ZADO-234697 format. One line per field, with one value per residue (C-alpha): y, x, z; residue number from 1. Coordinates in nm, 3 decimals. Example, Ala and Ser with C-alpha at 12.3 -4.5 7.8 and 13.67 -1.06 7.14 Angstrom:
<atoms>
Y = [-0.450;-0.106]
X = [1.230;1.367]
Z = [0.780;0.714]
k = [1;2]
</atoms>
This chain:
<atoms>
Y = [6.789;6.915;7.023;7.423;7.360;7.111;7.381;7.631;7.413;7.407;7.724;7.802;7.509;7.664;7.996;7.934;7.739;8.018;8.315;8.458;8.573;8.810;8.530;8.241;8.571;8.622;8.256;8.308;8.390;8.741;8.451;8.201;7.975;7.743;7.445;7.311;6.961;6.864;6.989;7.147;7.565;7.613;7.398;7.529;7.708;8.063;8.305;8.521;8.603;8.776;8.513;8.252;8.499;8.494;8.104;8.061;8.347;8.109;7.841;8.057;8.150;7.799;7.678;7.930;7.991;7.606;7.459;7.359;7.116;6.897;6.805;6.418;6.386;6.708;6.621;6.839;6.849;7.132;7.174;7.105;6.979;6.750;6.764;6.469;6.674;6.574;6.818;6.910;7.146;7.210;7.311;7.275;7.166;6.877;6.754;6.624;6.504;6.420;6.362;6.638;6.579;6.948;6.918;7.310;7.379;7.665;7.907;8.105;7.995;8.101;7.875;7.947;7.620;7.451;7.154;7.024;6.683;6.565;6.181;6.110;6.395;6.298;6.361;6.678;6.837;6.712;6.945;7.244;7.246]
X = [15.515;15.771;15.623;15.614;15.844;16.126;16.147;16.213;16.475;16.629;16.640;16.755;17.049;17.176;17.192;17.376;17.654;17.702;17.652;17.351;17.263;16.977;16.807;16.892;16.775;16.424;16.346;16.357;16.091;16.156;16.172;16.340;16.515;16.795;16.916;17.294;17.352;17.664;17.938;18.100;18.232;17.864;17.666;17.408;17.076;17.053;16.765;16.673;16.880;17.138;17.224;17.193;17.405;17.689;17.712;17.739;18.055;18.207;18.186;18.347;18.625;18.660;18.683;18.819;18.533;18.550;18.254;18.022;17.748;17.561;17.210;17.150;16.792;16.469;16.126;15.891;15.497;15.335;15.457;15.774;16.125;16.359;16.781;16.961;17.318;17.658;17.908;18.237;18.551;18.901;19.018;19.399;19.489;19.267;18.921;18.662;18.323;18.033;17.628;17.366;17.004;16.843;16.443;16.304;15.942;15.737;15.564;15.428;15.649;15.958;16.164;16.086;16.272;16.583;16.686;17.039;17.223;17.526;17.481;17.867;17.794;18.214;18.393;18.141;18.232;18.609;18.615;18.419;18.615]
Z = [14.145;14.446;14.766;14.790;15.116;14.922;14.676;14.900;15.139;14.781;14.719;15.016;15.029;14.661;14.805;15.072;14.865;14.626;14.986;14.825;15.153;15.099;14.988;15.283;15.494;15.262;15.443;15.796;16.008;16.228;16.526;16.381;16.644;16.550;16.758;16.696;16.833;17.033;17.241;16.958;17.008;16.768;16.968;17.118;17.029;16.847;16.829;16.545;16.219;16.436;16.649;16.343;16.153;16.443;16.459;16.077;16.097;16.345;16.097;15.843;16.075;16.199;15.850;15.674;15.419;15.291;15.431;15.216;15.237;14.959;14.890;14.945;14.990;15.062;15.216;15.281;15.393;15.503;15.827;15.834;15.563;15.616;15.423;15.434;15.382;15.278;15.465;15.460;15.548;15.546;15.915;16.033;15.699;15.711;15.536;15.738;15.575;15.724;15.723;15.847;15.923;15.951;16.020;15.934;16.071;15.884;15.937;15.647;15.375;15.618;15.848;16.216;16.367;16.273;16.460;16.309;16.366;16.253;16.223;16.322;16.612;16.778;16.462;16.388;16.791;16.749;16.363;16.496;16.866]
k = [1;2;3;4;5;6;7;8;9;10;11;12;13;14;15;16;17;18;19;20;21;22;23;24;25;26;27;28;29;30;31;32;33;34;35;36;37;38;39;40;41;42;43;44;45;46;47;48;49;50;51;52;53;54;55;56;57;58;59;60;61;62;63;64;65;66;67;68;69;70;71;72;73;74;75;76;77;78;79;80;81;82;83;84;85;86;87;88;89;90;91;92;93;94;95;96;97;98;99;100;101;102;103;104;105;106;107;108;109;110;111;112;113;114;115;116;117;118;119;120;121;122;123;124;125;126;127;128;129]
</atoms>
């Protein structure tokens, strides 16, 4: 049987892919913090739902809403979940592909803290800058 946090992560990713923001947001705690590695224009720490929404809007703007994620694998336990992503987007007429590791800390079934780590940091930073 799949761990409940794996199910939540899968639900959120599928909702994200469908741009079903109500479903995505219901799994964010009010005090969520997201850490995005790197030096790109979206790197940094984002606090609260509004801060993360602004970051997501920035990604949509940079990629003309072409940013997509695919699940490679999901792992989960009672406190954390990890998603291995395959991601891609088009910017300035060029398609970029990269892998991402997302680490999710759960508190009462919601994300309280998230760390996003591109596996090819230089490629990702170049693309998102």
